[in-house]
KEKE-3310 file (N, C-alpha, C; in steps of 0.2 Angstrom, whole numbers, plus 5000, padded with zeros to 4 digits):
npx = (5002:5003:5010:5009:4996:4987:4992:4986:4974:4971:4973:4963:4954:4951:4944:4932:4921:4922:4932:4933:4939:4943:4944:4955:4964:4964:4972:4982:4989:4986:5000:5009:5010:5011:4995:4991:4979:4975:4982:4977:4965:4968:4970:4960:4951:4958:4957:4942:4931:4936:4940:4951:4957:4955:4963:4977:4978:4978:4988:4997:4999:5003:5016:5022:5024:5032:5043:5045:5043:5031:5014:5012:4999:4988:4989:4994:5002:5020:5028:5036:5031:5019:5020:5025:5036:5050:5048:5061:5073:5075:5086:5100:5105:5120:5132:5142:5158:5164:5168:5183:5186:5196:5208:5203:5200:5212:5220:5215:5201:5184:5181:5193)
npy = (4993:5010:5023:5038:5042:5035:5045:5055:5052:5053:5065:5072:5066:5074:5085:5078:5068:5053:5051:5052:5044:5054:5066:5061:5062:5075:5081:5074:5078:5094:5094:5089:5077:5063:5052:5036:5028:5013:5010:5018:5014:5000:5004:5011:4999:4992:5000:5004:5009:5009:5020:5034:5032:5018:5014:5019:5013:4999:5000:5003:4993:4982:4986:4986:4973:4969:4976:4973:4980:4989:4996:5013:5016:5009:4997:4978:4970:4966:4952:4945:4952:4949:4933:4931:4938:4948:4965:4971:4981:4999:5006:5014:5030:5035:5042:5058:5062:5080:5089:5097:5114:5117:5128:5134:5148:5152:5159:5171:5180:5188:5198:5202)
npz = (4999:4996:5005:5004:4998:5010:5019:5013:5013:5028:5031:5022:5030:5040:5038:5031:5037:5030:5017:5000:4984:4976:4982:4987:4976:4973:4983:4983:4969:4972:4978:4968:4967:4956:4952:4954:4949:4950:4961:4971:4971:4977:4988:4993:4994:5002:5014:5016:5023:5037:5049:5053:5064:5069:5059:5062:5075:5072:5064:5073:5079:5073:5070:5082:5083:5073:5078:5090:5101:5114:5109:5103:5107:5117:5113:5109:5122:5120:5115:5125:5138:5139:5140:5151:5156:5159:5152:5141:5145:5145:5135:5138:5136:5129:5137:5129:5129:5133:5119:5115:5115:5099:5093:5080:5075:5073:5082:5083:5088:5084:5093:5097)
capx = (5000:5006:5009:5008:4989:4988:4994:4983:4966:4972:4972:4957:4947:4950:4938:4925:4922:4922:4935:4932:4946:4942:4947:4964:4967:4966:4977:4991:4988:4991:5006:5012:5012:5007:4992:4991:4972:4975:4986:4972:4959:4968:4971:4952:4949:4960:4954:4937:4924:4937:4940:4958:4959:4957:4970:4981:4979:4982:4996:5003:4999:5009:5023:5025:5025:5039:5048:5047:5041:5024:5013:5012:4993:4983:4987:4993:5009:5025:5027:5040:5029:5012:5021:5024:5044:5051:5052:5068:5076:5075:5093:5102:5108:5128:5135:5148:5162:5162:5175:5188:5187:5202:5209:5201:5199:5220:5225:5212:5192:5179:5180:5200)
capy = (5001:5016:5029:5044:5040:5033:5049:5062:5052:5055:5072:5073:5066:5082:5090:5073:5059:5047:5055:5051:5043:5061:5069:5062:5063:5082:5081:5073:5083:5099:5094:5088:5070:5058:5048:5030:5025:5007:5011:5023:5009:4997:5007:5012:4994:4991:5006:4997:5011:5011:5029:5035:5032:5013:5013:5021:5008:4993:5000:5002:4987:4978:4989:4982:4964:4968:4979:4969:4984:4991:5001:5019:5020:5005:4989:4971:4969:4963:4944:4944:4954:4944:4928:4934:4938:4953:4969:4973:4988:5004:5007:5022:5034:5035:5052:5058:5068:5087:5091:5102:5118:5120:5135:5135:5155:5152:5162:5178:5182:5190:5203:5202)
capz = (5000:4996:5010:5000:4998:5017:5021:5010:5015:5035:5029:5020:5034:5046:5037:5029:5041:5026:5012:4994:4981:4972:4988:4990:4972:4973:4987:4979:4964:4975:4980:4961:4966:4950:4955:4951:4949:4952:4967:4973:4973:4980:4995:4996:4996:5009:5021:5018:5028:5044:5052:5053:5073:5068:5053:5066:5080:5068:5061:5079:5084:5068:5070:5089:5082:5069:5081:5097:5106:5115:5102:5107:5109:5117:5107:5114:5125:5118:5117:5132:5144:5139:5142:5159:5155:5161:5148:5140:5150:5140:5131:5140:5131:5130:5135:5126:5134:5130:5115:5119:5108:5096:5090:5074:5072:5070:5086:5083:5085:5082:5097:5100)
cpx = (5005:5004:5007:4999:4985:4988:4988:4975:4967:4970:4966:4948:4948:4944:4931:4928:4924:4925:4934:4940:4947:4945:4953:4968:4969:4970:4983:4994:4991:4997:5013:5015:5008:5001:4990:4984:4973:4975:4979:4966:4961:4967:4963:4949:4951:4957:4946:4933:4927:4939:4950:4960:4961:4963:4976:4984:4981:4988:5001:5004:5004:5016:5026:5027:5029:5045:5050:5045:5033:5022:5013:5005:4987:4983:4990:5001:5014:5025:5031:5035:5021:5013:5025:5033:5045:5051:5060:5068:5076:5084:5094:5105:5117:5129:5141:5154:5163:5169:5178:5188:5193:5202:5209:5200:5208:5222:5219:5205:5189:5179:5187:5204)
cpy = (5003:5022:5034:5044:5037:5041:5055:5058:5051:5061:5074:5071:5071:5085:5086:5069:5052:5050:5052:5049:5051:5064:5068:5063:5070:5085:5079:5078:5090:5098:5091:5081:5067:5051:5042:5025:5019:5004:5011:5017:5005:4997:5009:5004:4991:4992:5001:5001:5013:5019:5028:5033:5023:5011:5013:5016:5001:4993:4999:4997:4980:4981:4986:4976:4965:4970:4975:4973:4985:4995:5008:5020:5013:5000:4984:4973:4965:4955:4943:4945:4950:4935:4927:4935:4944:4958:4971:4981:4995:5005:5015:5024:5036:5043:5053:5065:5074:5086:5097:5108:5118:5127:5135:5144:5158:5160:5170:5177:5186:5200:5204:5210)
cpz = (4999:5003:5011:5002:5006:5021:5018:5013:5022:5032:5028:5024:5041:5043:5034:5034:5035:5018:5005:4989:4977:4977:4990:4984:4970:4978:4987:4974:4967:4976:4975:4962:4962:4956:4952:4952:4953:4958:4972:4974:4976:4988:4999:4998:5003:5017:5021:5022:5033:5044:5053:5062:5072:5065:5059:5073:5077:5068:5067:5080:5078:5068:5075:5088:5079:5074:5088:5103:5108:5110:5107:5109:5110:5115:5113:5117:5119:5121:5125:5138:5143:5140:5148:5161:5157:5153:5148:5143:5145:5139:5136:5135:5135:5129:5132:5129:5129:5125:5116:5112:5105:5095:5083:5071:5071:5072:5087:5082:5084:5084:5099:5097)
residu = (MET:SER:MET:LYS:TYR:VAL:ALA:ALA:TYR:ALA:LEU:ALA:SER:LEU:THR:LYS:PRO:SER:PRO:THR:PRO:ALA:ASP:VAL:GLU:ALA:ILE:CYS:LYS:SER:VAL:ASN:ILE:ASP:VAL:ASP:LYS:ASP:THR:LEU:ALA:PHE:VAL:PHE:GLU:SER:ILE:ASN:GLY:ARG:ASP:VAL:ALA:THR:LEU:ILE:ASN:GLU:GLY:ALA:SER:LYS:LEU:ALA:ALA:THR:ALA:GLY:ALA:ALA:PRO:ALA:ALA:GLY:GLY:ALA:ALA:PRO:ALA:ALA:ALA:ALA:ALA:GLY:GLY:ALA:ALA:PRO:ALA:ALA:ALA:LYS:LYS:GLU:GLU:LYS:PRO:ALA:GLU:GLU:GLU:GLY:ASP:ASP:ASP:MET:GLY:PHE:GLY:LEU:PHE:ASP)
# end
C-alpha cells in the first residue's frame, strides 16, 4: 500500500468523515504527486470504510509486532511481557564527553 495515499486520506479525513478517492487525488495533485488509479483503488479497498483512528491503532500494533516493542496507543503487550517475562529495559543513552574547542580561529577572534 502506498503511504502517500494513506497520508492524503488521513489529511482529508480532518475535514470529511469518509473521504473519497477524488478527495485523496485532489490532495496528491495539489503537491505535485502523480496518482496511480489502480494503487489508489487498492488503498480504498484495503481501508474499506474504517476511520483513521482504527487504521492508526492497527498500524501501531503491526509495528509493535515487527519491532518487538509496545505500541504507542493501547495495543497489545510485547510477546515477552505477555508470556510473563520481564520487558526489556530501555537502552541508556551514552553520554559523549564534551569535545575541547580547538583554536580554529587561527589565534584571533571576532572581538579581540
